[in-house]
Structure formats: structure tokens, C-alpha cells
C-alpha positions as CSV (number, residue, x, y, z in Angstrom):
1,M,14.6,6.9,-4.0
2,L,14.4,3.7,-5.6
3,R,16.5,2.6,-8.6
4,H,16.9,0.0,-10.9
5,E,18.8,-0.6,-13.6
6,Q,18.2,-4.3,-15.7
7,S,19.6,-6.2,-18.4
8,G,16.6,-7.7,-19.5
9,L,13.8,-9.3,-16.9
10,L,13.5,-13.0,-18.3
11,S,16.4,-12.7,-21.3
12,K,19.9,-14.0,-20.9
13,G,23.0,-12.5,-20.7
14,A,21.7,-11.0,-17.4
15,G,25.4,-9.5,-15.6
16,K,26.5,-8.3,-12.5
17,F,26.6,-4.6,-11.4
18,A,29.1,-3.0,-9.7
19,A,28.1,-0.7,-7.0
20,N,28.8,3.7,-8.5
21,R,26.4,5.4,-6.0
22,A,26.5,5.6,-2.1
23,G,24.0,3.1,-0.6
24,V,23.1,1.1,-4.3
25,R,23.5,-2.2,-3.3
26,D,23.4,-5.0,-6.2
27,F,21.1,-7.8,-6.6
28,E,23.0,-10.5,-8.8
29,N,19.2,-12.2,-9.8
30,G,18.9,-11.0,-12.8
31,G,21.6,-8.5,-13.2
32,V,19.3,-6.2,-11.5
33,R,20.6,-3.5,-9.4
34,V,17.9,-1.8,-6.8
35,V,18.0,1.1,-4.7
36,H,15.2,0.7,-2.1
37,A,14.2,4.3,-0.6
38,R,15.5,5.5,2.1
39,G,12.4,7.0,3.8
40,G,10.0,7.3,0.5
41,A,11.6,10.3,-1.0
42,V,9.8,11.5,-3.8
43,P,11.3,10.5,-7.2
44,Q,13.5,13.2,-9.1
45,N,13.5,11.3,-11.9
46,K,10.2,10.4,-12.8
47,F,9.5,7.1,-14.5
48,V,5.7,7.6,-14.8
49,E,4.2,10.9,-14.0
50,F,0.6,11.6,-13.7
51,A,0.7,16.0,-15.1
52,G,-2.8,17.6,-13.7
53,V,-4.7,14.4,-15.1
54,Q,-8.9,14.6,-14.0
55,K,-11.2,12.5,-15.1
56,S,-15.4,13.6,-15.5
57,Y,-17.9,11.4,-16.1
58,G,-20.8,14.3,-17.1
59,S,-20.5,16.0,-14.1
60,V,-19.0,13.9,-11.5
61,N,-15.5,14.6,-11.1
62,V,-13.7,11.1,-10.7
63,V,-10.3,12.0,-10.0
64,R,-9.2,16.0,-9.7
65,D,-6.0,17.4,-10.8
66,L,-3.9,14.6,-10.5
67,N,0.2,15.5,-10.2
68,L,1.8,12.2,-9.1
69,G,5.6,11.1,-10.1
70,I,6.5,7.1,-10.0
71,E,10.1,6.4,-10.0
72,R,12.1,3.8,-12.1
73,G,11.5,0.5,-10.2
74,E,8.9,1.5,-7.6
75,F,6.4,-0.5,-6.2
76,I,3.8,2.0,-5.5
77,T,0.1,1.2,-4.5
78,L,-2.8,3.5,-4.6
79,L,-5.5,3.0,-1.8
80,G,-8.5,4.0,-1.6
81,P,-12.3,3.0,-0.3
82,S,-14.9,2.3,-3.4
83,G,-15.2,4.9,-5.6
84,S,-12.1,7.0,-4.4
85,G,-10.3,7.2,-8.2
86,K,-7.9,5.0,-7.7
87,T,-8.9,2.1,-10.4
88,T,-9.9,5.1,-12.8
89,C,-6.3,6.2,-12.7
90,L,-4.7,3.0,-13.1
91,M,-7.1,2.4,-16.6
92,M,-5.9,5.8,-17.5
93,L,-2.7,4.7,-17.3
94,A,-3.2,1.2,-19.0
95,G,-4.8,3.5,-22.1
96,F,-8.2,2.0,-21.4
97,E,-10.2,5.2,-20.2
98,N,-9.7,8.5,-22.2
99,L,-8.0,11.4,-19.7
100,S,-10.5,14.5,-19.4
101,A,-7.8,16.9,-18.8
102,G,-4.0,17.1,-17.9
103,D,-1.3,14.5,-19.5
104,I,0.5,11.5,-18.4
105,L,4.1,10.6,-19.6
106,L,6.3,7.2,-19.8
107,D,9.9,8.0,-19.1
108,G,9.6,11.4,-20.6
109,V,6.9,10.6,-23.3
110,S,3.5,11.3,-23.2
111,I,0.9,8.5,-23.5
112,G,-1.9,10.3,-22.7
113,S,-3.6,9.4,-26.6
114,M,-1.7,6.6,-27.3
115,P,-3.6,3.0,-27.9
116,P,-3.3,0.1,-24.7
117,Q,-1.0,-2.2,-27.0
118,K,1.4,0.3,-27.8
119,R,2.8,1.3,-24.0
120,N,4.2,-1.9,-23.4
121,I,2.6,-2.5,-19.7
122,G,1.7,-5.2,-18.3
123,M,-1.3,-6.0,-16.6
124,V,-2.6,-8.6,-13.8
125,F,-6.2,-8.6,-13.1
126,Q,-8.6,-10.2,-10.1
127,S,-10.0,-12.3,-12.5
128,Y,-6.4,-13.9,-13.9
129,A,-7.5,-13.7,-17.4
130,L,-6.0,-16.9,-18.1
131,F,-7.1,-18.9,-21.4
132,P,-8.6,-22.5,-20.3
133,H,-8.4,-24.3,-23.1
134,M,-4.6,-23.6,-23.1
135,T,-1.9,-25.1,-21.2
136,I,0.1,-22.8,-18.1
137,A,2.8,-22.7,-21.1
138,E,1.0,-21.1,-23.9
139,N,-1.1,-18.6,-21.6
140,I,2.6,-17.4,-20.9
141,A,3.5,-17.4,-24.4
142,F,0.5,-16.0,-25.7
143,P,2.1,-11.9,-25.5
144,L,5.2,-13.3,-26.7
145,Q,3.4,-14.8,-29.8
146,A,1.6,-11.0,-30.4
147,R,5.0,-9.7,-30.8
148,R,6.4,-12.0,-33.4
149,I,9.0,-13.4,-30.5
150,G,10.7,-16.4,-32.3
151,K,10.1,-20.0,-31.2
152,S,13.5,-20.8,-29.5
153,D,13.2,-17.6,-27.6
154,T,9.9,-17.6,-26.3
155,A,10.9,-21.1,-25.2
156,E,13.8,-19.6,-23.1
157,R,11.4,-17.2,-21.9
158,V,8.4,-18.9,-20.7
159,A,10.9,-21.7,-19.1
160,K,12.4,-18.8,-16.8
161,A,9.4,-17.4,-16.0
162,L,8.0,-20.8,-14.9
163,A,10.8,-21.1,-12.8
164,M,10.5,-17.8,-11.3
165,I,7.1,-18.5,-10.0
166,R,8.2,-21.8,-9.1
167,L,5.7,-23.8,-11.8
168,D,8.5,-26.1,-13.2
169,G,7.1,-28.8,-15.1
170,L,3.7,-27.6,-14.6
171,G,3.6,-26.1,-18.3
172,G,1.6,-28.5,-19.9
173,R,-1.2,-28.4,-17.2
174,L,-4.2,-26.5,-18.3
175,P,-5.8,-23.4,-15.9
176,G,-8.7,-25.8,-14.2
177,Q,-5.9,-28.0,-13.3
178,L,-4.2,-25.1,-10.7
179,S,-4.7,-24.0,-7.7
180,G,-6.0,-20.3,-7.0
181,G,-2.5,-19.2,-6.0
182,Q,-0.8,-21.1,-8.9
183,Q,-3.1,-19.4,-11.2
184,Q,-2.2,-15.7,-9.9
185,R,1.2,-16.5,-10.5
186,V,1.2,-17.6,-13.8
187,A,-1.0,-14.4,-14.7
188,L,1.9,-12.3,-13.2
189,A,4.4,-14.1,-15.0
190,R,2.4,-13.5,-18.4
191,A,2.7,-9.9,-17.7
192,L,6.4,-9.8,-17.1
193,V,7.4,-12.4,-20.0
194,F,7.9,-9.8,-22.8
195,E,9.8,-7.6,-20.3
196,P,7.4,-4.6,-20.1
197,S,8.6,-1.5,-19.0
198,L,5.7,-1.2,-16.4
199,V,3.6,-3.2,-14.7
200,L,-0.3,-2.5,-13.4
201,M,-1.9,-4.8,-10.8
202,D,-5.8,-4.0,-10.4
203,E,-6.4,-6.0,-6.8
204,P,-5.1,-9.3,-8.3
205,L,-5.2,-10.6,-4.4
206,G,-9.1,-10.3,-4.1
207,A,-10.4,-13.5,-4.8
208,L,-8.0,-15.6,-3.1
209,D,-8.8,-16.9,0.6
210,K,-6.8,-14.9,3.4
211,Q,-3.9,-17.2,3.9
212,L,-3.1,-17.5,-0.1
213,R,-3.7,-13.8,-0.3
214,E,-1.0,-13.5,2.7
215,E,1.2,-16.2,0.9
216,M,1.5,-13.7,-2.2
217,Q,1.7,-10.4,-1.3
218,Y,5.1,-11.7,-0.3
219,E,5.8,-13.8,-3.5
220,I,4.9,-10.8,-5.8
221,M,7.3,-8.7,-3.2
222,H,9.7,-10.7,-4.0
223,I,9.6,-11.2,-7.5
224,Q,9.2,-7.5,-7.9
225,Q,12.2,-6.9,-5.6
226,R,14.0,-9.5,-7.2
227,L,13.2,-8.0,-10.9
228,G,13.5,-4.5,-10.3
229,V,10.4,-3.9,-12.6
230,T,8.2,-1.1,-11.8
231,V,4.6,-1.5,-10.5
232,V,1.3,0.2,-9.7
233,Y,-0.9,-1.8,-7.6
234,V,-4.5,-0.8,-6.6
235,T,-6.3,-1.9,-4.0
236,H,-8.7,-1.6,-0.8
237,D,-6.7,-4.1,1.4
238,Q,-4.5,-1.6,3.9
239,T,-2.3,-4.7,4.9
240,E,-1.3,-5.6,1.2
241,A,-0.6,-1.9,0.8
242,L,1.4,-1.7,3.8
243,T,3.4,-4.9,3.4
244,M,4.5,-4.6,-0.2
245,S,4.6,-1.2,-1.0
246,S,7.8,1.4,-1.3
247,R,5.1,4.1,-1.0
248,V,1.4,4.2,-0.5
249,A,-0.8,7.0,-2.0
250,V,-4.1,7.8,-0.1
251,F,-6.5,8.0,-2.0
252,N,-10.2,9.7,-1.3
253,R,-12.9,11.3,-3.7
254,G,-10.8,11.8,-6.2
255,K,-7.2,13.0,-5.2
256,I,-4.4,11.9,-3.1
257,E,-5.1,12.8,1.0
258,Q,-1.4,11.4,1.8
259,L,1.6,10.2,0.0
260,G,4.7,8.6,1.6
261,P,6.1,5.5,2.9
262,P,4.2,2.9,4.5
263,K,5.4,3.4,8.6
264,Q,4.7,7.0,7.6
265,I,1.8,6.7,6.9
266,Y,0.6,4.1,9.4
267,E,2.6,6.2,12.1
268,E,1.8,10.1,10.9
269,P,-1.5,10.5,9.4
270,V,-1.5,14.0,8.4
271,N,-5.8,14.0,8.6
272,S,-8.4,12.2,10.2
273,F,-9.4,10.7,7.2
274,V,-5.9,8.7,6.7
275,A,-6.1,7.9,10.2
276,R,-9.5,6.5,10.0
277,F,-8.9,4.8,6.9
278,I,-5.6,3.0,7.7
279,G,-5.6,0.4,10.4
280,E,-7.6,0.4,13.6
281,N,-7.2,3.7,15.2
282,N,-8.6,5.6,18.7
283,R,-10.4,8.9,18.2
284,L,-11.2,10.8,20.7
285,N,-12.8,14.6,20.3
286,G,-11.9,17.5,21.9
287,T,-11.5,21.0,21.7
288,V,-8.3,23.2,21.5
289,R,-7.0,25.2,24.6
290,T,-3.4,26.0,24.1
291,I,-1.1,25.2,21.3
292,D,2.6,25.7,21.7
293,G,4.7,25.3,18.4
294,D,4.3,21.4,17.7
295,D,2.5,20.8,21.1
296,C,-1.1,21.0,22.2
297,T,-3.4,20.8,25.2
298,I,-6.9,19.3,24.0
299,D,-9.7,19.7,26.3
300,V,-12.1,16.7,26.3
301,G,-14.8,17.6,28.9
302,G,-15.4,17.0,32.1
303,D,-11.8,19.3,33.3
304,Q,-9.9,16.4,31.5
305,S,-7.4,17.7,29.3
306,I,-5.1,16.0,26.6
307,R,-1.5,16.7,26.0
308,A,-0.8,15.9,21.4
309,A,1.5,16.7,18.7
310,A,-0.4,20.1,17.1
311,I,-0.6,17.9,13.4
312,N,-3.7,19.8,11.3
313,V,-5.0,22.7,14.1
314,S,-4.3,26.2,13.9
315,A,-5.7,27.9,16.8
316,A,-7.4,27.9,20.7
317,G,-10.9,26.9,20.1
318,E,-11.2,25.0,17.4
319,R,-12.7,21.6,17.5
320,T,-10.4,18.6,16.8
321,T,-10.0,15.1,16.2
322,L,-6.8,13.4,18.4
323,S,-5.7,9.9,17.2
324,I,-4.3,7.2,19.5
325,R,-2.9,3.8,17.6
326,P,-4.3,1.1,20.3
327,E,-0.4,-0.4,20.2
328,R,0.4,2.5,21.4
329,V,-1.6,2.7,25.0
330,V,-0.3,0.8,27.9
331,I,-2.2,-0.3,31.2
332,G,-2.1,-0.5,34.7
333,A,1.0,0.6,36.7
334,A,2.9,1.0,33.2
335,A,0.5,3.8,32.5
336,A,1.3,6.0,35.7
337,N,4.0,7.9,34.1
338,A,2.8,8.2,31.4
339,Q,2.8,11.9,29.7
340,N,-1.4,11.0,29.6
341,C,-2.6,9.1,32.4
342,F,-6.5,8.3,32.3
343,E,-8.6,6.0,34.7
344,A,-11.2,4.2,31.9
345,T,-14.1,1.2,32.4
346,I,-13.6,-1.5,30.8
347,D,-16.4,-2.5,28.4
348,E,-15.5,-5.6,26.3
349,V,-12.4,-8.2,26.3
350,V,-11.5,-10.3,23.5
351,F,-9.2,-12.8,22.6
352,H,-7.9,-12.4,19.5
353,G,-4.8,-15.1,19.4
354,D,-1.3,-13.2,19.9
355,H,-3.0,-10.3,21.2
356,L,-5.8,-9.1,23.9
357,R,-8.0,-6.5,22.6
358,M,-9.6,-4.1,24.9
359,S,-12.7,-2.0,25.0
360,A,-13.1,1.1,27.2
361,T,-15.0,4.2,27.9
362,L,-12.4,6.8,28.5
363,C,-13.0,10.2,29.3
364,G,-17.0,9.9,28.7
365,Q,-16.3,8.5,25.6
366,P,-16.9,5.0,24.4
367,G,-15.0,2.1,21.8
368,F,-11.5,3.6,22.7
369,I,-9.3,0.5,22.2
370,V,-6.0,-1.2,23.6
371,K,-4.2,-3.9,22.5
372,I,-1.5,-6.2,24.3
373,P,0.2,-8.7,23.3
374,N,-0.5,-12.7,24.7
375,S,2.0,-13.3,26.9
376,A,2.1,-15.2,29.9
377,G,0.5,-13.5,32.9
378,V,-1.1,-10.7,31.2
379,G,-4.5,-9.8,32.2
380,M,-6.7,-6.6,31.5
381,G,-9.3,-7.6,33.8
382,S,-13.3,-7.6,33.2
383,P,-16.0,-5.6,31.8
384,G,-17.3,-3.2,34.1
385,D,-13.5,-3.1,36.2
386,R,-11.9,0.1,36.2
387,I,-8.3,0.1,34.8
388,R,-5.6,3.1,34.4
389,I,-4.4,3.6,30.6
390,G,-1.9,5.9,29.3
391,W,0.4,7.3,26.2
392,A,2.7,9.4,25.2
393,A,1.9,13.1,23.8
394,R,4.2,12.3,21.0
395,D,1.8,9.3,20.2
396,C,-1.2,11.2,19.9
397,R,-2.1,13.5,17.1
398,A,-4.5,16.5,17.1
399,L,-6.1,16.1,13.8
400,D,-9.0,17.8,11.9
401,H,-12.4,17.2,13.4
402,G,-13.8,14.3,11.5
């Protein structure tokens, strides 16, 4: 669970908090106390709650019976491919889309029919949406002026916001005079300066290049941790979701396929869709031979079988897809003692800088990937070579066939 208490995100008078619960650590920046999730437990005190939410356009169901609770101070990412319903959920939470059924609660209050301007929610978009004719300071001050905050208080909050995003002294510049990353930080400061109860981010890094996007991931994550503000983040980028989030909700066809902390989502996919969508993944098709408690044996053809964890299979004879992460695979002599060990034929070896990526045909199925760190003396062989490949049964998950 992740909790926070705050005494103004950017306002003065922030004090220190003393720990009064087991496991609580105080953050003295801004007087915000944050307790980060221990294994991504489901929130008990829901700050945001989707209760049976549905959204349809005619006969097309975009969001189907969504039930999701979000803890105060949590950073949760809605992750999924285009058309999965994640952005529609964000727009309903913001008030820009009507609900077809169900309700959304914010701090226990129904906001399903509340106008957007009354929800006290900050938003950051991919397009930045900065006013080009206004200075950076004026852009940040805009939501404060709309709320009729006094001039002296506005000036103080804007100054603190500029310091927070490390753009002190640039308040007099126009947006066009800043880099893309700087403009995105201004958009973030504008969303936070009026101390919203919740901040929504709709693919805010999509327009940035790779290096800048990675830098901004850490920037956003550190600001959120420092302030303890609740963030709901939408993206189709797996790296963003795994890097920044307390929990990740993987969307597909209008529903959540899996919800949990990033490590769990990556290491323990519950079905073939999640395994296929999150990170690079080896997929071997086979038929269940036996199931013994949490373990199973899978026939993969040619009198060959694989030992695996029985995750999403129920009976002998059932078709299944095995999931093995490339980095869990060993080669050569190291594979000899593995629970699953096979001879394979190398199809391709590609240099990726920090690692080598090999593609091989294994058990008659092509496209089996192995990733090995690019350390001194490490070699994988050449296309056409035979190589021994192995992995532990616990690293191989028997999922639904797909």
C-alpha cells in the first residue's frame, strides 16, 4: 500500500512528519510522508474508485465493467495497446467523457456527473498545450488566476514551481524558446501548481526523442515521490510503465487483464496476452501431459517435453503456450544442469551494445531468443551452429494457448 499526508504541495508552512506506523519513512521535502508499496498490495482506503464503470459507443463496448481502486499518493499506470480503453478511462475520470454505466468516486464522493472544472484534477497531455504568447511564468500562473488566487500567493507558488522543475530564472521566456523536455516540465508544473487532489497524464512523453523520454521518466517519478501527489498515467510504452509506477493495470479490449506492481507484471504474467505484450518473451506451443500441483509437464513435439509452472492450465491434453523470458535462459556448459536442457540451432546473432541477442530454432520452433550480457570473452557462436540451451522450470510459465 502507498499512503501520503501533505501540507500543501507547493505552499509554505510545510513541516516534518514523525513516523507513527510501522514501515513509514518521512520525506522532509515539502513535508510529505510517503509509504511505498510492499509488493503492490490492493489499496484498502480507495482515493479513486471505478465502480462497475462501462463505456459504449453504440453497440461497441469500449470499457467493460471496470472496478479499480487507487490509493492516495499512488502512481498507477494504465497500460495497453491502442483501442484497449485506457485513454477512455482517463477521460471519464477527468470528466471529458460520460459514463454509460457505473460510477467514479474521488475521495468517497461521486464525480460521475460532476463537471470537469469542479473535480480539482490536474492534467498533462502529450501536446503540452502551453499558450505560445504567454511566458513560462504566465503559463504556470494561469490555473491560479482562473481560481482567483491573490497576486502575491500566485507569484510565490510560481517561483516554487519553477524551482521544482529546475527552470529557475527562465520564467520570462516564451515556450518556443525552450526545448521539448523543458516545455513538458512546464506543463507538469502547471498541472501541479494549484495543488490538485489528482494528476492525470495522457501519454505525456510520446512526442519526445528516446533519450529525453528516458530522462523525463525519472524526472516525473522523482517529482511525484517528492510531493506524494496521486498520479494516473496512460501509456502504451512498457518501459515508462515499468519504470515509474507503483502498480500497472494492463488493459486489453476494455478490461484489465492483470493488475500489480511492475516486477510482478513482468516476471509473473497471468496469461498469454500479458506475457506477449510486456517485454520480449519466448513462446513455445505444446500440449499438457501431466499436472502435479503447481508443476506440469508439456509435450512440445518430437518426444520432447518441458517442465514448467502450471499457471493457466487445468487438464492433461489441453493446448498451452509456454512463456520464458530471454534473460532467464543460459547457454553452453551452464545449461547442462538446468531442469530443461535442449540442443538448438542458431539462426541469428545480433550485437546490441550492452548485450548479444541470439535467435534459435528449439524443439522445432523458430524464434527462440537468448540475451547474454556483452562481457569480455562471451560468445554465442554463428548461424548454423548447434548450441545447448537451458532454463529452470520455475522460469517457464504454462499459460493459455494464444
